[in-house]
C-alpha positions as CSV (number, residue, x, y, z in Angstrom):
1,M,0.0,0.0,0.0
2,G,1.2,3.5,-0.8
3,L,0.7,6.9,0.7
4,I,-2.0,9.0,-0.8
5,Y,-2.1,12.8,-0.5
6,R,-5.2,14.9,-1.3
7,K,-6.4,18.3,-0.4
8,R,-9.5,20.1,-1.5
9,F,-10.0,23.9,-1.3
10,T,-13.5,25.3,-1.7
11,L,-13.7,28.4,-3.9
12,G,-17.5,28.8,-3.8
13,K,-20.6,26.9,-3.1
14,N,-20.2,24.6,-6.2
15,T,-16.5,25.0,-7.1
16,S,-13.4,23.5,-5.7
17,V,-9.7,23.1,-6.4
18,N,-8.2,19.6,-5.7
19,V,-4.5,19.1,-5.1
20,S,-2.9,15.7,-5.1
21,K,0.4,14.1,-5.8
22,S,-0.5,13.9,-9.5
23,G,-1.3,17.6,-9.9
24,V,-4.1,20.2,-9.5
25,S,-7.6,20.0,-10.9
26,V,-10.8,22.1,-10.7
27,S,-14.3,20.7,-10.2
28,E,-17.7,22.3,-10.7
29,R,-20.9,20.8,-9.3
30,V,-24.2,21.4,-11.1
31,G,-27.0,19.5,-9.2
32,P,-26.1,15.8,-9.1
33,V,-23.4,16.2,-11.8
34,T,-19.8,17.1,-11.2
35,F,-17.5,18.3,-14.0
36,N,-13.8,17.9,-13.4
37,S,-11.0,19.4,-15.4
38,R,-9.0,16.1,-15.5
39,R,-11.3,13.2,-15.1
40,G,-14.5,14.1,-16.9
41,V,-18.0,13.8,-15.5
42,T,-19.3,12.2,-12.3
43,L,-23.1,11.6,-11.8
44,R,-24.4,11.1,-8.2
45,L,-27.1,8.4,-8.4
46,A,-27.8,8.1,-4.7
47,P,-25.9,8.9,-1.4
48,G,-22.7,6.9,-1.7
49,L,-23.3,5.7,-5.2
50,T,-21.7,7.5,-8.2
51,W,-21.2,6.8,-11.9
52,R,-18.0,8.2,-13.4
53,M,-17.7,8.9,-17.2
54,G,-14.6,10.1,-19.0
55,K,-10.9,9.5,-18.5
56,R,-9.7,6.5,-16.5
57,R,-6.4,6.2,-14.6
């Protein structure tokens, strides 16, 4: 197992900057949909259940 570093800074009600070992990204939430500058789109289906579309690691 490796060490993981993540930090999220909130810029407004629906916007945040995410900092991790692999770089910096910006995410914007619109209702149940989150648009991320690096990964694509995430859809929140229910609490604790999401569906991610776009880039994969």
